[in-house]
C-alpha positions in Angstrom: -1.8 -8.4 14.0 -1.2 -9.6 10.4 0.7 -13.0 10.3 2.1 -14.5 7.1 3.2 -18.2 7.3 5.3 -19.7 4.5 3.4 -17.7 1.9 4.3 -19.0 -1.6 3.2 -18.2 -5.1 4.4 -20.4 -8.0 4.1 -19.8 -11.7 5.0 -23.1 -13.2 8.4 -24.0 -11.9 9.2 -20.3 -10.9 8.6 -19.0 -7.4 7.5 -15.4 -7.5 7.1 -15.5 -3.7 9.0 -18.2 -1.8 7.9 -19.2 1.8 7.6 -15.7 3.3 6.9 -15.7 7.0 6.3 -12.4 8.8 4.4 -10.7 11.7 3.2 -7.2 11.1 2.1 -5.2 14.2 -1.0 -3.1 14.0 -0.2 0.5 13.3 3.1 -0.2 11.6 4.4 1.6 8.5 6.3 -1.1 6.6 8.2 -0.6 3.5 8.7 -3.6 1.1 11.8 -3.0 -1.0 13.7 -4.9 -3.7 14.4 -4.7 -7.4 11.8 -5.2 -10.1 10.8 -8.9 -10.2 11.7 -9.5 -6.6 8.1 -10.5 -5.7 6.9 -7.3 -4.0 3.7 -6.8 -6.0 2.8 -10.4 -5.9 3.2 -10.5 -2.2 0.9 -7.5 -1.6 -1.7 -8.8 -4.1 -1.8 -12.1 -2.2 -2.5 -10.3 1.1 -5.5 -8.8 -0.6 -6.3 -12.1 -2.3 -6.1 -10.5 -5.8 -3.5 -13.2 -6.4 -4.1 -16.7 -4.8 -1.3 -18.2 -2.7 0.0 -21.6 -3.9 0.9 -22.5 -0.3 1.0 -20.9 3.1 -1.5 -18.9 5.2 -2.4 -15.3 5.9 -3.9 -14.7 9.3 -5.4 -11.4 10.5 -6.5 -11.2 14.2 -7.0 -14.9 14.2 -9.0 -15.1 10.9 -7.5 -17.3 8.2 -7.7 -14.9 5.2 -6.6 -17.6 2.8 -9.7 -19.6 3.5 -12.2 -16.8 2.9 -14.7 -17.0 0.0 -17.7 -15.1 -1.3 -19.0 -12.3 0.9 -16.4 -12.9 3.6 -13.7 -12.4 1.0 -15.3 -9.1 -0.2 -15.5 -7.9 3.4 -11.8 -8.7 3.8 -10.9 -6.7 0.7 -12.8 -3.7 2.1 -10.8 -4.0 5.3 -7.5 -4.3 3.3 -7.5 -1.4 0.9 -5.3 -1.4 -2.2 -3.6 1.6 -3.8 -2.1 1.1 -7.2 0.6 2.8 -9.2 -1.9 3.4 -12.0 -4.4 5.2 -9.6 -7.4 3.2 -11.0 -9.8 6.2 -11.0 -12.7 6.5 -13.4 -11.6 9.5 -15.4 -15.0 10.7 -16.6 -16.4 10.8 -13.1 -15.9 13.6 -10.7 -13.5 13.3 -7.8 -16.1 13.0 -5.1 -17.8 10.1 -6.8 -14.5 8.3 -7.3 -13.9 8.6 -3.5 -17.4 7.4 -2.8 -16.6 4.2 -4.8 -14.7 3.2 -1.7 -18.1 2.7 0.0 -19.4 0.1 -2.4 -18.9 -2.7 0.0 -21.0 -0.9 2.6 -23.7 0.4 0.3 -26.7 -1.5 -1.4 -25.9 -2.1 -5.1 -29.0 -0.3 -6.3 -28.1 2.9 -4.4 -24.5 2.8 -5.7 -25.6 2.3 -9.3 -28.0 5.2 -9.1 -25.4 7.3 -7.2 -27.9 7.7 -4.3 -25.2 8.3 -1.7 -26.4 9.4 1.7 -25.5 12.8 3.2 -23.3 11.0 5.7 -21.4 9.1 3.0 -20.9 12.4 1.0 -19.6 14.1 4.2 -17.2 11.2 4.9 -15.8 11.4 1.3 -15.4 15.1 1.4 -13.7 15.0 4.8 -11.2 12.5 3.4 -10.5 14.8 0.4 -10.1 17.8 2.7 -7.6 15.8 4.8 -5.3 15.8 1.7 -6.1 19.4 0.5 -8.2 18.0 -2.3 -11.7 19.2 -1.2 -11.6 22.1 -3.7 -11.4 19.5 -6.5 -14.4 17.5 -5.5 -16.5 18.5 -8.5 -13.6 18.1 -11.1 -13.4 15.2 -13.4 -10.7 12.8 -12.2 -8.8 12.9 -15.6 -8.3 16.7 -15.2 -6.0 16.1 -12.2 -2.2 15.7 -12.1 -0.8 12.3 -11.2 0.0 13.4 -7.7 -3.5 14.7 -7.2 -5.1 11.5 -8.6 -3.0 9.4 -6.2 -4.2 11.5 -3.2 -7.8 10.9 -4.4 -7.0 7.2 -4.6 -5.8 7.3 -1.0 -8.9 9.2 0.1 -11.0 6.5 -1.6 -9.1 3.8 0.3 -9.7 5.7 3.6 -13.5 5.8 3.2 -13.4 2.0 3.1 -12.5 2.4 6.8 -9.8 -0.2 6.4 -7.5 -1.9 8.9 -4.7 -2.1 6.4 -3.6 -0.1 3.4 -1.5 -2.0 0.8 0.2 0.5 -1.5 1.9 -1.0 -4.6 4.5 1.3 -5.9 2.3 4.4 -5.3 4.9 7.0 -6.3 6.7 5.2 -9.2 5.3 7.5 -11.9 5.4 10.8 -9.9 7.9 13.7 -9.7 9.7 14.5 -6.5 7.2 17.1 -5.2 4.2 14.8 -5.8 6.1 11.9 -4.4 6.5 13.7 -1.1 2.8 14.8 -1.1 1.6 11.2 -1.6 4.1 9.7 0.9 3.0 12.3 3.5 -0.6 11.4 2.9 0.2 7.7 3.6 2.1 8.7 6.7 -0.8 10.8 7.9 -3.2 7.9 7.4 -0.8 5.7 9.4 0.0 8.1 12.3 -3.3 10.1 12.6 -5.7 7.2 12.0 -3.6 4.3 13.2 -4.0 2.4 9.9 -1.3 -0.3 9.2 0.4 0.5 5.9 2.5 -1.8 3.7 4.1 0.0 0.9 6.2 -1.3 -2.0 8.9 1.2 -2.8 11.8 1.2 -5.2 13.7 4.2 -3.6 15.7 3.2 -0.6 15.8 6.8 0.6 12.0 7.1 0.6 11.8 3.8 2.5 14.4 5.0 5.1 12.5 8.3 5.5 9.0 7.1 6.0 9.0 3.5 7.2 9.2 2.1 10.7 10.4 -1.2 9.3 11.8 -2.4 6.1 11.4 -5.8 4.5 13.8 -6.6 1.6 12.9 -9.2 -1.0 15.2 -10.8 -3.5 14.0 -13.7 -5.8 10.8 -13.9 -3.8 12.5 -14.4 -0.4 13.0 -12.2 2.6 16.7 -11.2 2.8 16.4 -8.2 5.1 13.9 -7.4 7.9 14.8 -4.5 10.2 15.0 -0.8 10.8 16.0 2.0 8.5 19.4 2.9 9.8 20.7 -0.7 9.5 19.9 -0.7 5.8 23.5 -0.2 4.7 25.0 0.0 1.3 26.2 -3.5 1.7 22.6 -4.7 2.3 21.5 -2.6 -0.7 24.0 -4.5 -2.8 22.5 -7.7 -1.6 19.0 -6.5 -2.5 19.7 -4.6 -5.8 23.1 -5.7 -7.1 24.4 -3.2 -9.7 21.2 -1.1 -9.3 22.0 -0.2 -5.6 23.6 3.1 -6.5 20.6 4.1 -8.6 18.0 3.4 -6.0 19.9 5.2 -3.2 19.2 8.5 -5.0 18.7 10.7 -1.9 16.3 12.9 -3.8 13.3 13.0 -1.4 13.9 14.3 2.1 11.4 14.0 5.0 11.1 15.4 8.4 10.1 12.1 9.9 12.6 10.7 12.4 14.4 7.6 11.4 14.2 4.5 13.4 17.2 2.5 14.7 18.4 -1.1 15.1 17.8 -4.0 12.7 18.4 -7.6 11.8 19.8 -9.0 8.6 18.0 -12.3 7.7 20.5 -15.0 6.7 
């Protein structure tokens, strides 16, 4: 279980994240929603320790993540894979090598620098690509792929880390509806087939409703909604997004996944 206790991030006098406390069950698919500037990206980056908390604690299975340093912190980042909106692939390298970069924390530096990947590592990376129908592109340069293809490669790279959690920061923000569905389906597959806990920042409420077991709504760095998809009403959306609520409830991306029921609005 992932436990967050009074997690806070301050920039001067401004609170980007303000005393968030949550418990995330293993195997959950959690959507983090809210308008731009609500604190979603800062929250996820603190979980991976790419941003340092000003106050509060992050606990995972009894380990105080906020206290980790050096090698222990690097091991945590391997267990807590990040997927970014910008893909973060090396365009001049082939797809398979980009995926193998996910093994850096488990591979001696000299072997990684010389690209001396073992047959087992190559098989693992290729299997991850095949799982997202990207095996045929293993030899292509990453910068020759479409945005949706690059994001699926980024997810495959995250999977070869063999993580306990995947943190996806607006992974479909720059994608068209077709590629959006492909990428969200890939994350859902990692969650359901492999049992990996997924926390995913999303702008579209309809995507969040369609894919997530639980939704956490942030406004001004605070949790204002924590519950199930069906209880995310238009009134709650107004509280989260204000005048932008109609725009984000676009209903453009359907899914066959069943929607969950019951929720609680945080006062």
